[in-house]
N, C-alpha and C positions, 0 to 999 in steps of 0.2 A: 539361286542359280539352278536351272533344271538339271536333273540327274537322269541320264539316258543309259539303258542297257542295250548293247549291240550283240546279238547272237548270230554269228556268221562263221562258218567253218573255213572259208578261204581267207588266209591271213592278209593278202594284198587288199581284197575288197573291204575287209574289216578295218584295216588301217586307213583306207581312203574315207570310209564313212566316219570314223572317229576323228580324223584330221579336219574334215568339213564341219562337223558338229562342234568341235573344240574351238574352231575359228569363229563360231557364232556364240561362244561363251558358255557352252554346255559342259557339264562334267560327264565323261563317258567311261563306261566299263565295258570290256570286251569279253565274250565267252565263245569258245569255238565248238563246244559240245552241247548237244540238245538237252540231255538230262541235267547237266550242270547248269545250263542256261535257265531251265525251268526252275531249279532250286533257287537260283539267284533272283529270278523274277518274282517268286513267291515271298522271299524273305528280305529282299533288298530295298523295298520302298522307292521304286523308280517312278519318275514322272512320265516316261514313255519308253517304248521298246521298239527297236528295229529288229525284225525277225526274218531270217532266211527260211525258205520252205524245206530245202533238202539239207539235213544235218545228220551227223553220226549219233547213234544211240536213240534219238527221239526226233521225229520230224516236226516241222513248224506247225502243221495243222494240229498235231496232238498237243503241242505246247500251248497254243492259244486256246484250244478247247478245254484243256485242264484248268487254265487260268480262269476262264469264264465260269466253269463248273464250281470252282472254289470261291466265286464271288469277287474275284480280283478284276477291277475295271480299268486298269492301266491301259492307256491308248497303245495300240500295236500297229505299226506300219510293217506290213509283210512285203518282203523283197524276194523275187523269184525269177528264174529264167523261164518258168512255165507261164507263157503269155496268153494261152488260149482263154476265151471268155469263160468256159466252164471251170477252168482252174481258178480264175480270179473269183468267180462266184463261190467256189468251195472255200477259198480263203476267207472271204467276207462272212459267209454263213457260219464258219467255224468260230468266228468271234473277232476277226481282224477288223480294224477300223478303216484301213486304206490298204491299197495293193499297188506296188510299183514293180514293173518288170525290168529285168536285166537285158541289155546294158542300160544304165540310167545315168543321168547327169546328177552329180552330187548336189548342185545348187537346187535342183528340183526336189531331191530327197529332203534337204533341209527345209525347203518351203512347205512341203507336205507335212513335215513334222511340226512346224510352227503352227499350221492350221489345226492339227490335232490337239496341240497343247492349248491353243486359244479356245477351242471348242470345249475342252474339259473345264476351263475356268468360267465358261458362260453358264448361267443358270439354265436348268433344264426347260423351264417354262418361260418362253420368250414370246410376247405378243406384239411388241413394237421394236422395230429397228430404226436407228437414227444415225445418219451421217451428215454432218453440217446441217443444212436446211432441208435435207431429203429425209422423209419419214415414210416408213412402210408399216401398215397395220396388218399383221398376219391373219388375224381372225376375220377381218372384214375384206381382206385381199385388196386393199387400197394403197395408193402411193401418192404422196404430196411433195411437190417442190415448193417450199414456202407454204402459201395458201392455195396454190394451184393444183387441182386434181389431175394426175397423169393417168391416162388410159393405157394399160398394158395388156398384151396378149399373154396366154398362159406361159409360153416358153420365155418370153421377155421377163415376166414376173419371176420365174425360177432363176433366170440368169442374174437379175438384179438382186434377188434375195441372197444368192450365193456370194455375190460381190460385197453386199452390205455386211453379211456375217463375217467377212474376212477383209473389211475395209483397212486400207493402209498397207496391205500385204500384196506383193506382186504375185499374181496368179498366172501360171503358165497356160498355154492353150490346151495342153494335155489335161491339166487339172480341171479346167473349166468344162472341157468336153465330157469327161467322165462324170463330173458332178451334176451337170445339167442334162446331158443326153443319155447318160448311163451306158455309153458305148466305149469300146477300146478306141483310143485316139487314132484317127487317120490324118497323117501330116499333110495330105493333099486336099483335104476338104476346106472349103471357104465358109462353112456353115457358121463358125464363130464370128468371122468378120462381117457377114451379112447381118446377123442378129445384133452385133455390137453397134454397127452403123445405125440401125433402126432405133436401138435404145438410146444412143447419143442424141439423136434428133429430138427425142421426147424428154430427156433428162437435162442435157446441156443446152438450155434455152438461151436465146440472144440476151445480151446484157447481164448474164449471170456467170459467175465463175464456173469453169468446167470442172466436173467431178470425175469423169471417166477418162483415163489416160492410157495411152499405149506406151509401154516400156520397151523400147527397141531391142529386139533380140531376146526378150524375156517373156513378155505377156502383157497383162493389163492390170491396172490398179484403180481402185475407187477411193476418192478422197481429194482434199485440196492439196495442191503441190505449190511450193514457193516459186 
């Protein structure tokens, strides 16, 4: 059972995060102070950390930076009301693995955490991705559905790679947009829908089971569904 440390000075937000994660079966410990949170992160052997940017005694950037300096690779999901692109970049460059802005949906927070935990369990050197009869060779940049070679453009390849790396996981539009396009998510853009439609035409061929699914109100999922 994954053990999560939540470092968040607002008691209400901390309790909301903990309740969502516990509902998904995680063990959660809460720390409201930055320095105490750092001490726990160093000594507590956690599987992942949710980390607020603005904390008493020691801010989130300093915490994640010190963790990485000490060689601690625990995945860190940074959570902050600072939503500007340069602030998100600062968080990621300091050593954060993902960055979620407030206000946020708790189900998206838990989904992002699941992705970080899965990524940590994946071997560092991956050259082949496989989902059902869909195969991606990362070195050759080729995709096969069964024995049929699928021609993909660069963005389509990145989109499919992200979905294959997180197959079986519901990916929100915000997660996809940030992972594939590296931009802060714009809820009014139809960029994802356009590329997803093109990808479906190439992957979900006639007479073959569909692999790309829309999860109404949540996002998209790659894999077989009953």
